ROKOL-177840 format. One line per 5 residues: number of its first residue (from 1); their letters; for each residue x, y, z of C-alpha. Coordinates in steps of 0.1 Angstrom, whole numbers, plus 5000, padded with zeros to 4 digits. Example, Ala and Ser with C-alpha at 12.3 -4.5 7.8 and 13.67 -1.06 7.14 Angstrom:
<pts>
1> as> 5123,4955,5078  5137,4989,5071
</pts>
This chain:
<pts>
1> mkilf> 1723,0443,4199  1730,0451,4163  1706,0477,4151  1700,0490,4116  1681,0523,4111
6> vases> 1665,0526,4077  1653,0561,4070  1649,0588,4043  1670,0614,4061  1694,0619,4090
11> hpyvt> 1710,0649,4106  1736,0662,4098  1736,0649,4062  1702,0659,4050  1673,0674,4070
16> tggla> 1638,0685,4061  1622,0681,4095  1623,0665,4129  1627,0629,4115  1664,0636,4107
21> gvvgs> 1671,0649,4141  1657,0618,4158  1674,0594,4135  1708,0610,4139  1707,0615,4177
26> lakal> 1689,0583,4188  1714,0562,4169  1743,0578,4188  1725,0574,4221  1720,0537,4215
31> sragh> 1756,0533,4205  1767,0551,4237  1745,0525,4256  1766,0497,4242  1748,0487,4210
36> evric> 1762,0484,4174  1742,0508,4153  1742,0517,4116  1721,0543,4098  1712,0538,4061
41> iplya> 1698,0567,4040  1699,0575,4003  1729,0593,3989  1711,0624,3976  1728,0649,3953
46> vidrr> 1725,0676,3980  1747,0656,4005  1782,0670,4007  1804,0639,4004  1836,0658,4011
51> rfgiq> 1824,0676,4042  1813,0643,4058  1841,0621,4046  1818,0598,4027  1837,0571,4010
56> slqtm> 1828,0543,3985  1825,0509,4000  1813,0485,3972  1787,0480,3944  1756,0460,3950
61> cvhmg> 1730,0441,3929  1695,0445,3942  1669,0421,3929  1637,0440,3922  1606,0426,3907
66> tgevw> 1615,0438,3873  1651,0426,3873  1685,0434,3887  1692,0470,3897  1728,0480,3905
71> calhq> 1738,0506,3930  1767,0517,3951  1772,0515,3989  1790,0543,4007  1798,0549,4043
76> cdhgd> 1812,0574,4068  1817,0578,4106  1786,0592,4121  1801,0597,4155  1799,0579,4189
81> gvkal> 1807,0546,4172  1778,0547,4147  1784,0540,4110  1763,0559,4084  1756,0540,4051
86> fierd> 1744,0556,4019  1727,0540,3989  1738,0557,3956  1716,0554,3926  1716,0586,3906
91> dlfgr> 1684,0582,3886  1665,0578,3919  1683,0600,3944  1706,0623,3923  1679,0649,3920
96> agiyd> 1676,0686,3931  1651,0677,3958  1646,0650,3984  1609,0644,3981  1598,0670,3956
101> ekgqs> 1608,0700,3934  1590,0733,3932  1562,0720,3954  1556,0690,3933  1562,0655,3948
106> yfdnl> 1582,0631,3926  1558,0608,3909  1580,0577,3917  1585,0583,3954  1570,0550,3964
111> grfaf> 1593,0532,3940  1624,0552,3951  1620,0545,3988  1610,0509,3982  1643,0504,3964
116> hckaa> 1662,0521,3992  1646,0497,4017  1656,0466,3997  1691,0480,3991  1695,0486,4028
121> lqsck> 1686,0449,4035  1709,0438,4006  1738,0458,4023  1734,0436,4054  1737,0404,4034
126> dtqwi> 1766,0417,4012  1786,0430,4042  1777,0399,4063  1764,0422,4091  1731,0408,4102
131> pdiih> 1712,0430,4126  1691,0419,4155  1668,0448,4148  1657,0464,4116  1643,0497,4127
136> shdwq> 1624,0515,4100  1613,0551,4102  1580,0564,4087  1566,0553,4054  1598,0558,4035
141> gaata> 1615,0530,4056  1583,0509,4059  1590,0486,4030  1618,0470,4050  1592,0452,4071
146> vfrkt> 1573,0441,4039  1604,0428,4022  1616,0409,4053  1584,0389,4053  1578,0385,4016
151> weafl> 1613,0383,4000  1636,0354,3998  1654,0371,4027  1629,0354,4050  1648,0322,4043
156> splsq> 1681,0339,4049  1698,0351,4081  1676,0382,4079  1647,0361,4090  1661,0363,4125
161> sasvl> 1661,0401,4124  1630,0417,4142  1612,0446,4125  1605,0477,4145  1586,0506,4129
166> tihnl> 1586,0542,4143  1557,0564,4132  1569,0600,4133  1538,0614,4117  1508,0593,4108
171> ayqgv> 1495,0619,4083  1521,0607,4058  1515,0570,4049  1531,0563,4015  1499,0558,3995
176> gekgv> 1500,0554,3957  1493,0533,3927  1494,0495,3931  1517,0492,3901  1547,0497,3924
181> ldwmg> 1542,0461,3936  1555,0448,3903  1587,0469,3908  1589,0456,3943  1583,0420,3933
186> igpeh> 1554,0417,3958  1527,0392,3948  1489,0400,3946  1482,0378,3976  1495,0407,3998
191> fvpdv> 1473,0433,3981  1445,0428,4006  1428,0452,4031  1446,0440,4062  1480,0444,4046
196> ledhg> 1489,0466,4016  1455,0475,4000  1439,0509,4009  1409,0519,3988  1424,0504,3957
201> qvnfl> 1459,0518,3963  1489,0506,3982  1497,0519,4017  1533,0513,4028  1528,0524,4064
206> kaaih> 1497,0502,4068  1517,0472,4055  1545,0479,4079  1521,0481,4108  1509,0446,4098
211> fseai> 1544,0430,4094  1564,0447,4122  1569,0429,4155  1567,0462,4174  1557,0498,4166
216> ttvsp> 1567,0529,4184  1555,0565,4180  1571,0596,4193  1552,0605,4224  1528,0587,4249
221> tyane> 1499,0610,4241  1502,0606,4204  1503,0568,4209  1469,0571,4225  1455,0596,4199
226> irtpa> 1463,0574,4169  1443,0546,4183  1412,0568,4180  1391,0576,4149  1399,0613,4153
231> ggqgl> 1436,0608,4154  1441,0576,4135  1442,0590,4100  1422,0559,4088  1445,0534,4105
236> apyls> 1431,0535,4140  1416,0499,4138  1449,0484,4127  1469,0503,4153  1444,0494,4180
241> qkged> 1448,0457,4171  1485,0459,4179  1478,0462,4216  1509,0459,4237  1531,0459,4206
246> lygil> 1525,0497,4202  1546,0520,4224  1547,0557,4229  1582,0570,4236  1589,0607,4238
251> ngida> 1616,0619,4214  1648,0633,4228  1672,0658,4214  1709,0659,4209  1719,0678,4240
256> dvydp> 1754,0683,4226  1742,0700,4194  1715,0720,4212  1735,0734,4241  1736,0772,4246
261> asdkh> 1767,0769,4266  1788,0756,4237  1767,0763,4206  1790,0775,4178  1760,0789,4159
266> lpqtf> 1755,0817,4185  1773,0850,4186  1778,0845,4223  1771,0814,4244  1753,0814,4277
271> svnkm> 1740,0791,4304  1713,0791,4331  1739,0805,4356  1754,0830,4332  1727,0846,4310
276> dgrks> 1745,0877,4297  1752,0860,4263  1715,0859,4256  1714,0896,4251  1739,0893,4222
281> crrel> 1717,0865,4207  1686,0888,4210  1704,0916,4192  1718,0892,4165  1682,0879,4159
286> qrrmg> 1669,0914,4154  1697,0923,4131  1695,0891,4110  1657,0892,4108  1655,0929,4099
291> vsedd> 1634,0940,4129  1642,0970,4150  1668,0967,4177  1643,0975,4204  1650,0961,4239
296> srciv> 1616,0969,4252  1596,0944,4231  1588,0908,4237  1602,0887,4208  1580,0859,4196
301> amvsr> 1596,0833,4172  1586,0804,4151  1607,0779,4131  1586,0755,4111  1577,0740,4078
306> fapgk> 1547,0760,4064  1525,0729,4062  1489,0720,4071  1486,0712,4108  1513,0736,4120
311> gldli> 1488,0762,4131  1497,0789,4106  1460,0795,4098  1455,0804,4135  1484,0828,4133
316> egmle> 1471,0844,4102  1437,0848,4119  1451,0867,4149  1485,0882,4141  1473,0916,4129
321> raiqe> 1453,0922,4161  1482,0910,4182  1506,0934,4165  1481,0963,4171  1475,0954,4208
326> mhlqv> 1507,0938,4221  1542,0952,4225  1560,0925,4206  1581,0916,4176  1573,0884,4156
331> vflgs> 1599,0865,4135  1594,0834,4113  1619,0810,4097  1605,0784,4073  1591,0775,4039
336> gdphv> 1563,0756,4023  1528,0767,4015  1530,0795,3989  1501,0814,4004  1518,0814,4038
341> qwwlg> 1550,0826,4023  1532,0854,4004  1512,0864,4035  1542,0866,4058  1560,0888,4032
346> emqrk> 1530,0911,4031  1530,0913,4069  1567,0921,4069  1561,0949,4044  1531,0962,4063
351> hpgiv> 1549,0962,4097  1586,0969,4091  1606,0966,4122  1580,0945,4139  1576,0914,4116
356> gnwig> 1607,0895,4104  1605,0867,4079  1631,0843,4063  1619,0819,4036  1639,0787,4037
361> yhedl> 1659,0770,4064  1692,0782,4078  1708,0762,4107  1727,0792,4122  1696,0813,4121
366> ahily> 1674,0786,4137  1696,0784,4167  1697,0822,4170  1659,0823,4170  1658,0798,4198
371> agsdl> 1684,0817,4217  1672,0852,4212  1635,0850,4214  1613,0853,4246  1584,0832,4234
376> ylmps> 1582,0803,4209  1550,0797,4188  1538,0762,4182  1500,0762,4179  1497,0729,4160
381> lfepc> 1465,0711,4150  1484,0679,4156  1520,0673,4167  1532,0637,4172  1560,0649,4193
386> glsqm> 1576,0681,4182  1613,0689,4187  1615,0726,4182  1596,0734,4215  1623,0713,4233
391> yamry> 1650,0732,4214  1634,0765,4223  1631,0756,4260  1668,0744,4261  1677,0780,4251
396> gslpv> 1652,0797,4274  1624,0806,4250  1590,0798,4266  1566,0778,4243  1531,0789,4234
401> vrrtg> 1514,0757,4223  1482,0739,4218  1475,0709,4239  1480,0680,4215  1504,0650,4210
406> gltdt> 1539,0655,4223  1532,0691,4232  1510,0678,4259  1538,0656,4272  1565,0683,4271
411> vrnyq> 1549,0716,4281  1533,0722,4315  1510,0751,4316  1519,0783,4335  1504,0787,4370
416> ewdgg> 1499,0823,4376  1493,0819,4413  1528,0806,4420  1548,0808,4388  1548,0771,4382
421> gdgfv> 1549,0755,4348  1571,0762,4318  1549,0774,4290  1515,0787,4279  1489,0761,4267
426> fddyr> 1455,0764,4250  1430,0737,4238  1405,0751,4212  1419,0752,4177  1407,0788,4171
431> pesly> 1425,0821,4163  1409,0836,4194  1423,0809,4216  1458,0816,4203  1454,0853,4206
436> ytlgw> 1444,0853,4242  1470,0827,4252  1497,0848,4235  1484,0878,4252  1486,0860,4285
441> avstf> 1522,0851,4278  1532,0886,4267  1515,0901,4298  1535,0877,4320  1567,0889,4303
446> fdrph> 1559,0925,4312  1538,0922,4344  1553,0892,4362  1589,0892,4351  1600,0873,4382
451> hfqam> 1577,0844,4371  1589,0847,4335  1626,0845,4345  1620,0817,4369  1602,0797,4342
456> rrrvm> 1631,0805,4317  1656,0791,4341  1634,0760,4348  1630,0750,4312  1667,0754,4305
461> erdfs> 1674,0729,4332  1650,0703,4320  1665,0671,4306  1653,0663,4271  1682,0641,4262
466> wdadv> 1678,0605,4250  1694,0589,4281  1662,0578,4298  1645,0569,4265  1672,0546,4253
471> rkyee> 1662,0521,4280  1626,0522,4267  1639,0514,4232  1659,0485,4245  1626,0472,4260
476> vyrha> 1609,0475,4226  1637,0457,4209  1637,0428,4234  1599,0426,4230  1603,0425,4192
481> iaklg> 1629,0398,4193  1608,0377,4217  1579,0379,4192  1600,0361,4166  1601,0331,4189
</pts>
């Protein structure tokens, strides 16, 4: 099959979260399975064209509702036979940020990504490469499904391209002022509650749910949760109506990029059968994060956006007590909520040598935190899939997680009677629940080291690659094509 991915980001070109990792690695896995895959993302100013060998392909005219808009199409080799395409339009994408600057979202985000979606479709027509599947990711890619059913493309070869939507996080839906419909060239007949209208505004994700032949989300548990009022973020009735057109497929990871036996980000590599290099990673973590080089403490790590739903309020509610009563070090890598950034800075100043904090994202450091820590914190309120718990397990750091979404599907709770399981799981979203579960994990590290080491080896041997899931996506694609008739 010919498959076009339309997304707002992809690893390694631009990354703000798990979406990029999925887009970049799933495309390669599908290509290895014999499909012809292209990725299309905007050419942001932050993308290093020289590093990735991005070259100009052609100019394009995109017919928007307000007139012709010209842009440039670029491409490079993504690897494993995948082509990466880039849409260049400086007034829309040549900015300092991807979605925002200094904590403020760009006012025209709906218009920016609507244009990207239509330009991605235009690239198919201009290059005469007509995909069997247009696979859009999250609300930023959702307008592809809208355009395919409302644009003149419906009368073109693209009418035979099936639309598949992947919801990576239902909390973000692309909601905004209905004036964007004029820019898109979408008529008022589609501004109705079952399609685009949402309490007087437009909702891109809702429209894509309506227009797509098939929908996937990133774990089986999350697929069930979003059909309920509690987890549906206002869209549960529309998702429930999709019936067998909605699939839950657990995300995979790029096992070549996240491999402790060959990872160039680490000071020393290691494997499940040769663990000595992990000691060097532990020492490098302590040095880089500014905590004491103390071999006696259990190191707890977290790599995350500091955003609502990530459980940082739980951590704030229990960390002081944990530091006082547990023999540990805690290190954080991430950015976002100004209060969280301030609070972590205060904790670092109050507990030098015990708390480490790096504001921002650093690829090398993220890998070192996975490889050098003993426990990995992920106490999320909701987590559609989560990738970092899988990264951590791949490197032998045992996850401490709340039972929700993809965390339910990836982390089996520790069994103290026989050492089974591969992490530590709690249910109630309360600081006390996290405190006692972390205490249980730390006590296992010290009091049952034979269990801890057996779990570490077990999680490192788990297969989180895309190989099995590729077959599931092929099933979704065949289902979507059959829906076209």
